[in-house]
C-alpha positions in Angstrom: -72.8 -102.3 -29.6 -76.2 -101.9 -32.1 -77.1 -98.7 -33.5 -80.6 -97.8 -33.3 -82.1 -96.1 -35.3 -83.2 -93.0 -34.3 -85.9 -90.1 -35.9 -84.3 -87.2 -37.7 -85.6 -84.3 -35.2 -83.0 -81.2 -37.2 -86.3 -80.2 -39.1 -88.4 -80.0 -36.4 -88.7 -77.5 -33.8 -89.0 -79.2 -30.7 -92.0 -78.4 -27.8 -94.3 -76.9 -27.5 -95.2 -78.4 -31.2 -96.6 -75.6 -33.1 -99.6 -78.1 -33.0 -100.0 -78.2 -29.1 -103.4 -76.8 -28.6 -103.1 -76.9 -25.0 -104.5 -73.8 -23.0 -100.9 -73.2 -20.8 -100.3 -70.9 -18.2 -100.5 -67.6 -19.7 -104.6 -68.9 -21.2 -103.3 -68.9 -24.4 -102.4 -72.5 -26.5 -98.8 -74.0 -25.6 -98.1 -73.3 -29.2 -98.2 -69.0 -29.1 -96.3 -69.1 -25.6 -92.2 -69.5 -25.5 -89.4 -72.6 -24.3 -91.7 -74.9 -22.1 -94.0 -73.7 -19.0 -96.2 -72.1 -21.0 -96.2 -68.8 -19.0 -94.7 -66.3 -21.9 -96.2 -65.7 -24.7 -94.4 -65.2 -28.5 -94.8 -61.6 -29.3 -95.9 -61.1 -32.8 -93.5 -59.3 -35.4 -94.2 -56.4 -37.6 -93.8 -58.6 -40.9 -95.4 -57.0 -44.2 -98.5 -59.8 -43.7 -98.6 -58.0 -40.4 -98.6 -54.7 -41.8 -100.7 -55.6 -44.7 -99.0 -54.1 -47.2 -94.4 -54.1 -48.3 -93.2 -50.6 -47.0 -90.2 -49.3 -48.8 -88.0 -49.1 -46.4 -85.5 -48.5 -49.3 -86.4 -45.2 -49.4 -86.7 -44.5 -46.1 -84.5 -41.3 -44.5 -84.0 -43.1 -40.8 -82.4 -40.3 -39.8 -85.5 -37.4 -41.1 -88.0 -39.7 -39.3 -86.4 -40.6 -35.7 -86.1 -35.9 -35.4 -89.4 -35.8 -36.4 -90.5 -38.5 -34.0 -88.4 -37.9 -31.3 -88.9 -34.3 -31.3 -93.3 -35.0 -30.8 -92.6 -38.0 -27.7 -90.4 -35.8 -25.6 -93.0 -33.2 -25.6 -95.6 -36.0 -24.0 -93.3 -37.1 -22.6 -92.1 -34.0 -21.2 -95.3 -32.4 -19.8 -96.1 -36.7 -18.7 -99.2 -37.0 -21.2 -99.7 -40.2 -20.5 -102.0 -41.0 -23.6 -100.6 -38.9 -25.9 -97.7 -41.6 -25.4 -99.2 -43.7 -25.8 -100.4 -42.6 -29.1 -97.1 -43.3 -30.4 -97.0 -46.9 -29.4 -98.4 -49.7 -30.3 -100.9 -51.2 -29.0 -99.6 -54.4 -28.8 -95.9 -52.5 -28.1 -93.0 -53.3 -25.7 -92.0 -51.1 -22.8 -88.6 -52.6 -21.2 -86.9 -50.9 -18.5 -83.4 -51.6 -16.0 -83.9 -49.7 -12.8 -84.7 -46.3 -14.2 -89.0 -45.6 -14.3 -89.4 -49.2 -12.1 -86.0 -49.4 -10.6 -86.0 -53.0 -11.3 -86.6 -55.1 -14.6 -89.4 -55.2 -16.6 -90.8 -55.7 -19.3 -94.6 -54.1 -19.9 -97.0 -55.1 -22.9 -99.8 -53.2 -23.9 -101.0 -50.1 -23.4 -103.4 -51.5 -20.3 -99.8 -52.2 -18.7 -97.9 -49.4 -20.3 -99.4 -46.8 -19.1 -100.2 -47.7 -15.1 -96.6 -47.8 -15.2 -96.4 -44.7 -16.7 -98.9 -43.1 -14.4 -97.6 -43.8 -11.4 -94.4 -43.4 -12.2 -93.4 -40.7 -14.5 -93.7 -38.1 -11.1 -91.3 -40.0 -9.5 -88.7 -40.2 -12.1 -89.5 -36.2 -14.0 -88.3 -36.7 -17.9 -86.9 -34.5 -20.0 -84.5 -32.9 -22.8 -85.0 -36.2 -24.7 -83.0 -36.3 -27.6 -81.2 -38.5 -29.9 -78.2 -39.5 -29.7 -75.5 -38.0 -31.5 -73.3 -40.5 -32.0 -75.3 -43.2 -33.1 -77.4 -42.3 -36.8 -80.6 -43.7 -36.4 -80.9 -46.3 -39.6 -82.8 -48.8 -40.7 -82.3 -52.3 -39.3 -83.6 -55.3 -42.1 -84.3 -58.5 -40.4 -84.8 -60.4 -43.4 -87.5 -59.0 -46.4 -90.4 -59.1 -44.6 -89.4 -57.2 -41.2 -87.7 -54.5 -40.9 -87.8 -50.7 -38.5 -86.3 -48.0 -38.0 -83.8 -48.1 -35.0 -82.8 -45.2 -33.1 -80.7 -44.1 -30.1 -81.4 -41.6 -27.4 -80.7 -39.8 -23.8 -82.0 -37.9 -21.2 -82.5 -36.4 -17.9 -83.9 -37.2 -15.5 -84.8 -36.4 -11.1 -82.0 -38.1 -10.6 -79.8 -38.0 -13.6 -79.3 -38.7 -17.0 -80.7 -42.1 -18.7 -80.4 -43.9 -22.0 -82.5 -45.2 -24.8 -83.8 -48.1 -27.5 -86.7 -47.7 -30.1 -88.0 -49.6 -33.1 -89.7 -48.1 -35.0 -92.5 -49.4 -38.0 -94.5 -48.7 -39.8 -98.1 -49.4 -38.4 -99.8 -45.6 -39.4 -98.7 -45.7 -43.1 -101.3 -47.0 -45.6 -99.6 -48.0 -48.3 -95.7 -48.1 -47.6 -94.8 -45.8 -50.3 -92.5 -43.8 -49.7 -94.0 -41.1 -49.2 -96.1 -42.7 -47.2 -92.4 -43.5 -45.1 -91.7 -40.0 -45.4 -94.1 -38.9 -42.9 -93.1 -39.3 -39.5 -96.5 -40.4 -37.8 -96.7 -43.1 -40.3 -94.4 -44.7 -37.5 -94.4 -46.8 -34.1 -92.9 -47.8 -31.8 -93.1 -51.0 -31.4 -90.7 -51.6 -28.4 -88.7 -49.5 -26.4 -85.9 -49.3 -24.1 -85.4 -47.4 -20.6 -82.5 -48.0 -18.9 -80.0 -46.1 -15.9 -76.8 -44.1 -17.7 -75.6 -42.1 -14.5 -77.2 -40.7 -10.6 -76.2 -37.4 -9.2 -73.3 -37.2 -11.1 -72.2 -40.3 -10.6 -71.4 -42.6 -13.7 -70.4 -46.2 -14.2 -68.0 -45.7 -16.9 -65.8 -43.2 -15.7 -66.8 -42.7 -11.6 -66.9 -39.6 -10.5 -67.5 -36.0 -12.2 -64.0 -34.8 -11.0 -60.8 -36.9 -10.6 -57.9 -35.4 -8.9 -54.4 -36.6 -7.9 -53.1 -36.1 -4.2 -49.9 -37.5 -3.0 -51.8 -38.0 0.2 -55.1 -39.4 1.4 -57.3 -38.6 3.8 -59.0 -42.3 4.5 -62.6 -43.3 6.5 -60.7 -43.0 9.8 -59.0 -39.6 9.6 -55.8 -40.8 8.6 -53.0 -38.9 6.3 -52.2 -42.2 4.1 -51.2 -43.4 0.4 -53.1 -45.0 -2.2 -51.6 -48.3 -1.6 -51.4 -48.2 2.4 -55.3 -47.9 2.1 -55.3 -50.3 -0.7 -53.7 -53.0 1.1 -55.2 -53.0 4.7 -58.9 -52.1 2.7 -57.5 -56.2 0.8 -56.3 -57.0 4.2 -59.2 -56.3 6.1 -57.8 -54.1 8.8 -58.3 -50.6 10.5 -62.2 -51.3 9.9 -62.6 -51.5 7.1 -66.8 -52.5 6.4 -67.8 -53.5 2.9 -70.8 -51.9 2.2 -71.6 -54.4 -0.5 -70.4 -58.4 -0.8 -70.3 -60.5 -3.5 -70.1 -64.6 -3.1 -67.6 -65.8 -6.2 -64.3 -64.5 -8.2 -65.8 -65.2 -11.9 -65.9 -62.7 -14.2 -70.3 -62.1 -12.8 -68.2 -60.8 -9.3 -65.2 -59.5 -10.8 -67.7 -57.1 -12.8 -69.7 -56.6 -9.6 -66.8 -55.5 -8.3 -65.3 -52.6 -10.7 -68.6 -51.0 -11.4 -68.2 -50.4 -7.8 -64.8 -50.0 -7.7 -65.9 -46.8 -10.4 -69.0 -45.6 -8.1 -66.8 -45.2 -5.0 -68.9 -48.0 -3.4 -66.6 -49.8 -1.3 -67.0 -54.1 -1.7 -65.3 -57.5 -0.8 -65.5 -60.2 -3.3 -65.7 -64.1 -1.1 -63.5 -66.5 -3.4 -63.5 -70.4 -1.7 -60.9 -71.3 -4.3 -56.6 -69.6 -4.5 -58.7 -66.3 -6.6 -59.9 -65.0 -9.4 -60.8 -67.2 -12.7 -59.8 -70.5 -10.1 -63.0 -72.1 -11.6 -61.4 -71.8 -15.2 -57.5 -72.7 -13.9 -59.2 -76.2 -12.7 -61.4 -77.4 -15.7 -60.5 -80.2 -18.5 -57.6 -78.5 -20.5 -59.7 -78.4 -24.1 -62.4 -76.2 -22.7 -63.3 -72.2 -24.3 -65.4 -69.4 -24.5 -68.3 -71.0 -26.8 -68.2 -67.0 -27.3 -66.0 -64.3 -28.6 -64.3 -62.3 -27.3 -65.5 -58.8 -28.8 -68.5 -59.1 -27.3 -67.0 -61.1 -24.5 -65.5 -57.8 -22.7 -64.9 -57.2 -19.3 -66.0 -53.2 -18.3 -63.4 -51.2 -18.7 -60.4 -53.4 -19.9 -61.8 -55.4 -23.1 -59.8 -58.4 -24.4 -56.3 -57.9 -27.0 -57.9 -57.9 -30.5 -55.1 -60.5 -31.0 -56.7 -62.9 -28.6 -58.3 -65.8 -29.9 -61.5 -65.5 -30.6 -63.0 -68.4 -28.1 -60.7 -67.6 -25.7 -59.3 -70.7 -24.2 -60.3 -71.5 -19.9 -56.6 -71.0 -19.0 -55.6 -67.9 -20.7 -58.8 -66.6 -19.1 -58.4 -67.2 -15.5 -55.2 -65.9 -16.4 -56.6 -62.5 -17.6 -59.1 -62.1 -14.6 -56.4 -62.4 -11.8 -54.7 -59.6 -14.0 -58.1 -57.8 -14.3 -58.0 -57.7 -10.7 -54.7 -56.5 -10.0 -55.5 -54.1 -12.3 -58.6 -53.0 -10.9 -57.7 -52.7 -7.3 -60.6 -55.5 -6.6 -61.1 -56.1 -3.0 -60.7 -59.9 -2.6 -60.3 -62.9 -0.2 -59.5 -66.1 -1.9 -59.0 -69.3 0.5 -62.1 -68.3 2.4 -65.9 -69.1 2.7 -68.6 -67.8 3.7 -70.6 -69.5 7.2 -73.8 -69.1 5.1 -76.5 -70.7 7.5 -74.8 -67.7 10.4 -76.2 -65.1 8.0 -78.9 -63.0 8.8 -80.1 -59.5 8.0 -81.3 -57.4 10.3 -84.6 -55.1 8.9 -84.8 -52.1 10.6 -80.9 -51.0 10.6 -80.5 -53.0 6.5 -77.6 -54.0 7.3 -76.1 -58.7 6.8 -74.2 -59.9 9.6 -72.1 -62.0 7.7 -69.0 -64.5 9.4 -65.9 -64.9 7.0 -63.3 -67.6 8.2 -59.9 -66.7 6.1 -57.4 -68.9 4.9 -55.6 -69.0 8.2 -58.9 -69.5 10.3 -59.5 -65.8 11.4 -62.9 -65.0 11.2 -63.7 -61.7 10.7 -67.1 -60.7 11.2 -69.0 -58.4 7.9 -72.2 -56.0 7.9 -72.5 -55.1 4.3 -75.5 -53.3 3.1 -75.9 -55.2 -0.4 -75.3 -59.2 -0.8 -74.6 -60.5 -3.8 -74.4 -64.7 -5.3 -72.7 -64.8 -8.2 -71.6 -68.6 -8.3 -72.3 -69.3 -11.8 -75.4 -69.5 -13.3 -75.8 -72.9 -12.5 -74.3 -72.4 -9.6 -71.3 -74.3 -8.0 -72.5 -77.8 -7.3 -72.3 -81.0 -10.6 -75.3 -82.7 -10.9 -74.0 -86.0 -10.9 -76.6 -89.3 -11.0 -76.4 -91.9 -8.7 -75.8 -95.1 -10.2 -76.8 -98.7 -8.9 -73.3 -100.4 -8.9 -71.1 -97.1 -9.1 -68.9 -98.3 -5.3 -68.6 -101.9 -7.4 -66.7 -100.3 -10.5 -65.2 -98.2 -8.8 -63.5 -101.0 -6.4 -63.1 -102.9 -9.5 -60.6 -100.9 -10.5 -63.0 -98.2 -12.6 -63.1 -94.0 -12.8 -65.8 -92.3 -12.6 -65.9 -88.4 -12.7 -67.6 -84.9 -13.3 -66.7 -83.0 -16.7 -66.1 -80.5 -13.0 -63.5 -82.4 -11.8 -62.5 -83.9 -15.2 -58.2 -84.0 -16.0 -57.6 -86.6 -18.7 -55.1 -88.0 -17.7 -52.4 -89.3 -20.3 -51.4 -92.7 -19.2 -55.2 -93.2 -20.2 -54.3 -94.0 -23.7 -56.1 -97.3 -25.5 -58.4 -96.8 -21.8 -61.9 -97.9 -22.6 -64.6 -93.9 -21.9 -68.0 -93.4 -21.6 -69.5 -89.6 -21.7 -72.1 -89.3 -20.4 -74.3 -86.0 -21.6 -74.2 -84.5 -25.0 -73.7 -80.6 -25.0 -71.2 -79.2 -24.7 -68.8 -80.7 -22.0 -69.7 -83.7 -23.7 -68.5 -83.2 -27.2 -64.8 -80.8 -25.2 -64.7 -83.8 -23.4 -64.9 -86.7 -25.8 -63.4 -85.0 -28.0 -59.9 -84.7 -25.5 -60.0 -88.0 -24.7 -60.2 -89.7 -28.3 -57.5 -86.9 -29.7 -55.7 -89.3 -26.2 -56.2 -92.4 -27.8 -59.0 -93.5 -25.7 -62.0 -95.4 -27.3 -65.3 -93.2 -26.7 -68.3 -94.0 -27.0 -71.0 -90.6 -26.0 -73.9 -91.3 -24.6 -76.7 -88.6 -26.1 -79.2 -89.1 -24.0 -81.4 -86.2 -26.5 -81.7 -84.4 -29.3 -78.5 -82.1 -29.6 -78.5 -78.4 -31.1 -75.3 -77.6 -32.8 -73.9 -75.3 -34.8 -70.3 -75.0 -36.6 -67.8 -72.5 -35.2 -66.1 -72.2 -38.8 -69.1 -71.5 -40.3 -72.2 -70.6 -39.0 -71.4 -68.8 -36.2 -68.7 -67.2 -37.5 -71.0 -66.4 -40.1 -73.9 -65.0 -37.6 -71.6 -63.0 -35.3 -69.9 -61.6 -38.3 -71.3 -57.8 -38.2 -70.1 -57.9 -34.3 -66.0 -58.7 -35.6 -65.1 -54.9 -35.3 -66.4 -53.7 -32.2 -64.4 -51.8 -29.9 -62.3 -51.3 -33.0 -61.4 -47.9 -34.7 -63.7 -48.9 -38.2 -66.7 -50.8 -35.3 -69.5 -50.2 -33.4 -68.8 -48.9 -29.2 -69.8 -52.0 -26.9 -71.5 -50.0 -24.6 -73.8 -48.8 -27.7 -73.9 -52.3 -28.9 -74.6 -53.9 -25.6 -78.0 -50.7 -25.2 -79.6 -52.4 -29.0 -78.7 -55.5 -27.4 -81.0 -55.4 -23.9 -83.4 -52.4 -25.0 -84.3 -52.3 -28.3 -86.6 -55.9 -27.6 -87.5 -58.0 -24.9 -87.3 -61.4 -24.5 -90.6 -62.7 -26.7 -89.0 -60.5 -29.6 -86.1 -62.4 -29.6 -87.3 -65.3 -29.3 -89.5 -64.2 -32.2 -86.6 -63.3 -34.8 -83.9 -66.1 -33.6 -85.9 -68.3 -36.3 -84.4 -66.4 -39.2 -81.1 -66.3 -38.3 -81.3 -69.8 -37.2 -82.6 -70.3 -41.2 -79.6 -68.7 -42.3 -77.2 -72.1 -40.1 -79.5 -74.8 -40.7 -78.3 -74.1 -44.4 -74.6 -72.5 -43.9 -73.9 -76.1 -41.9 -75.7 -78.7 -44.4 -73.3 -80.6 -44.8 -72.3 -80.9 -41.5 -75.3 -81.9 -40.1 -75.9 -84.5 -42.7 -72.8 -86.2 -41.9 -74.3 -86.7 -38.2 -77.8 -87.4 -39.0 -76.2 -90.4 -41.2 -74.9 -92.3 -38.2 -77.4 -91.6 -35.9 -76.7 -88.6 -34.1 -79.8 -87.1 -33.2 -80.2 -83.4 -34.4 -82.9 -80.3 -33.5 -82.9 -76.8 -34.1 -84.3 -75.4 -30.9 -87.1 -74.1 -29.3 -89.4 -73.1 -32.3 -86.3 -73.3 -34.6 -84.8 -70.8 -32.4 -81.8 -72.2 -31.9 -79.3 -72.6 -29.2 -80.7 -69.1 -27.6 -84.3 -69.9 -27.7 -83.0 -73.3 -25.8 -80.4 -71.5 -23.4 -82.6 -69.6 -20.7 -84.7 -72.9 -20.3 -82.6 -75.3 -20.3 -79.0 -74.0 -20.0 -77.6 -76.8 -22.2 -78.6 -79.0 -25.1 -76.7 -77.6 -28.1 -73.1 -77.3 -29.0 -71.2 -75.0 -31.2 -68.4 -77.3 -32.9 -65.2 -77.7 -32.7 -64.4 -80.6 -34.1 -66.0 -83.4 -32.1 -68.6 -83.6 -35.2 -66.1 -85.2 -37.6 -65.3 -87.8 -35.1 -68.8 -89.1 -34.7 -69.5 -88.9 -38.1 -65.9 -90.3 -38.8 -67.2 -93.2 -36.5 -64.0 -92.4 -34.4 -66.4 -92.1 -31.0 -69.3 -94.3 -30.8 -73.0 -93.2 -30.2 -75.4 -94.6 -27.9 -79.0 -93.5 -27.2 -80.0 -94.7 -23.9 -79.4 -94.6 -20.3 -77.4 -96.2 -17.6 -79.7 -98.2 -16.1 -76.5 -100.1 -13.6 -72.7 -100.1 -13.1 -71.1 -103.5 -13.7 -68.0 -104.5 -12.4 -65.9 -104.2 -15.6 -68.6 -101.1 -17.6 -72.0 -100.7 -17.6 -75.6 -101.3 -18.5 -77.9 -99.5 -20.3 -82.3 -99.4 -20.2 -82.2 -100.7 -23.5 -80.6 -103.9 -21.8 -77.4 -104.0 -23.9 -74.5 -103.6 -22.4 -70.9 -101.9 -22.4 -67.5 -103.0 -21.5 -65.7 -99.0 -20.0 -62.2 -98.7 -17.8 -63.6 -94.7 -17.4 -67.3 -92.7 -17.0 -67.5 -88.7 -17.6 -70.9 -87.6 -16.8 -71.4 -84.6 -18.6 -74.8 -84.0 -16.7 -74.3 -79.7 -15.7 -74.9 -78.6 -12.7 -77.5 -78.2 -9.8 -79.2 -75.2 -10.9 -79.3 -71.3 -9.3 -81.8 -72.5 -5.8 -79.6 -75.0 -5.0 -76.6 -73.2 -4.7 -78.2 -70.4 -2.6 -80.0 -73.2 0.0 -75.9 -74.7 0.5 -74.5 -70.9 0.6 -77.0 -69.2 2.9 -79.6 -72.0 4.6 -82.8 -73.4 3.6 -84.4 -70.7 5.8 -83.2 -67.6 4.3 -83.8 -69.6 0.5 -87.2 -70.5 1.6 -87.6 -66.2 2.1 -86.9 -66.3 -1.5 -89.2 -68.9 -1.8 -91.9 -67.3 -4.8 -88.0 -66.1 -6.7 -86.9 -69.6 -6.1 -89.4 -71.5 -7.5 -90.4 -70.1 -9.7 -89.0 -70.4 -13.9 -86.3 -72.5 -15.3 -82.5 -72.3 -15.4 -82.7 -68.2 -15.4 -86.3 -68.5 -13.7 -87.9 -66.0 -16.4 -91.1 -64.3 -15.8 -94.2 -64.4 -17.8 -93.2 -61.0 -19.3 -89.7 -62.7 -20.3 -87.2 -61.1 -17.8 -85.2 -63.0 -15.1 -87.0 -62.8 -11.9 -84.5 -63.3 -10.0 -81.2 -62.3 -11.9 -79.1 -58.3 -10.2 -82.7 -57.5 -10.0 -84.6 -56.7 -6.3 -85.0 -59.7 -4.6 -88.0 -60.0 -1.9 -84.8 -60.9 0.9 -84.3 -57.0 1.1 -80.1 -56.4 0.3 -80.0 -60.0 -1.1 -79.3 -60.2 -5.7 -78.4 -63.4 -7.5 -75.6 -62.2 -11.3 -75.1 -64.8 -14.0 -74.7 -65.1 -17.4 -72.8 -64.7 -20.0 -69.8 -62.1 -19.8 -71.9 -59.0 -22.2 -75.5 -59.7 -19.9 -73.6 -59.1 -17.6 -71.8 -55.7 -18.5 -74.4 -54.2 -19.0 -76.8 -54.8 -15.6 -73.6 -54.7 -13.5 -73.3 -51.0 -15.0 -76.9 -50.5 -13.3 -77.1 -52.4 -10.5 -74.2 -50.5 -9.4 -76.4 -47.6 -10.0 -79.4 -48.3 -8.3 -77.1 -49.5 -5.1 -75.3 -46.2 -5.4 -78.5 -44.2 -6.1 -79.5 -45.8 -2.6 -76.8 -45.3 -0.8 -77.3 -42.2 -2.0 -80.5 -41.6 -0.5 -82.8 -42.1 -2.9 -86.2 -44.3 -2.7 -85.4 -47.5 -5.6 -88.3 -49.3 -4.1 -89.3 -51.0 -7.3 -92.1 -50.6 -9.6 -95.6 -52.5 -8.6 -96.1 -56.7 -8.1 -93.7 -58.1 -10.6 -95.1 -61.2 -12.2 -93.8 -64.0 -11.5 -95.0 -67.1 -13.0 -96.1 -70.7 -12.8 -94.4 -73.5 -10.2 -91.8 -75.8 -11.5 -94.8 -78.6 -11.9 -96.5 -76.0 -14.5 -94.3 -77.9 -16.5 -95.9 -81.1 -16.4 -98.4 -79.4 -18.7 -97.1 -80.7 -22.1 -93.8 -83.8 -22.0 -90.5 -82.6 -21.3 -87.1 -84.1 -23.7 -85.4 -87.1 -22.8 -82.5 -86.1 -20.1 -83.3 -82.7 -19.1 -83.8 -81.9 -15.0 -86.5 -79.3 -13.8 
């Protein structure tokens, strides 16, 4: 088949281009917004050019400045003096809060929004005893030759427990940036600060209650004296009137992490899993699948992966670990069970759900939890399989059509002609696997792909975290605090291109070899790479584990078109060409979270969360840069959605579990203010979308 010449996207940032001056939903030119919706304003980093001088960061005594700064800041917060607090925060600074001041996940930017929030919430939270974390020294964090911060971690008490915080300071008030200038704590202001709940009334998401002691016999809620194992067995089986306070749907890493948090906090829980058990969704995937995030950052709560595990964990090994994790943590899981979702009803007066669960033996159980959590993955569990004319004709002639979620390479396929539709992670993995098993493979690349090498650039970017959790490395909880509190997504969006520039240089030979065979490349939004795309598209990138060489060597062919229709012995493309095939694999991802909720709970319940499900994107990011549905309160009381990668789930599961514990203890956890939701999905039409990326 003739190869159509394609435009090289490698050095061009995809939508929105810097030249795009159209006004987006946020009221600013689209070039000043994140992603393609135009509803999240980009941040302005305090670079040397923005400051107007070149600070002598090498001379800074970060510990001394941090100590003096936190002393003044603490006095202002404890006095609930909003004006004094704002004098320590840059006028365009950010304050991110996770389930403490706001009982939500919010990021407020600017004095007006931060001041309004503090005025309303400080009296309710009564923050006191702010002090630097003695185990985490303040440091100068350098993000490039023109950008540095003082990074400090702090702790504090509040009305219902304790909290943690992370702040980035920049010398906004300095005049010249000299050593003398920077030595004065008054020269520094907060560029971004984050606060989060850590404990509630002595209950700690890491360690449980205040006191732990052993006893041979336990008194269960019914007053009977039984052994721990007897209680566990009855709990797991749902005997003796067991009623969970929290029910999770899905026993993947998200559901298991949340269940473990509930277990430690003494919150009765139950996981409903339609498959054979924990991790079954990983066990049933194609053989070559592995995590594309390193194990040293992917630990589950309480039980980290062994350090000798492969850096990029194979799916089968992960499935085994998740199964063992559930057993060790004594989690309550009903496998091969389904929720009759369309009968799920929430009683507003009682504050409880009525759920009907059908178990493997056909018995039905009625549950009345106060909290229902959907943990079925970022995209839910519904594969996105396009309906293409002629599919039945192809199948009736012996052709095989499958989706990546159901794909298994058959040894009998050796010598078969295979077409893989999709050029993101699954598309590359499956193309590699089929080629290695002797198939003649063609990959359909419908739109440009962002590529990084796992062995080179990805390893370089993760290098600073390789020792995480080891004796000489940083504690994983401290790393999580820094990752999820020190900046909001708009700030992260501006930082990402700096690392991506280095990655592009490291992978120069690999990228050129792909370019030479017509492979279409791009660098993500504004050059931010995979992480600038993931919250919006979920895909569109590939961290290379070997497939790229097969493409560069011509062992995997490329097509830049779409299938118009199937023929009896192959496919015809929209560009007019045709190709014979025996196997077609759609590596086209999954439906979105909204579709999963509708399928699980029904249209009527989904409509109660209409404003949340209908807005945003893959992660439903709101104008503040935080997800408006993930790990946070929804308009339907008692309903939560949970999805994301391991580190995000590890950090936010603790905070959401503490929020639920607080509510169960009778604390008022009403979220702060009216959370801005952003534009309707149709707002994406204000600017072009790349071919092949669905809303």
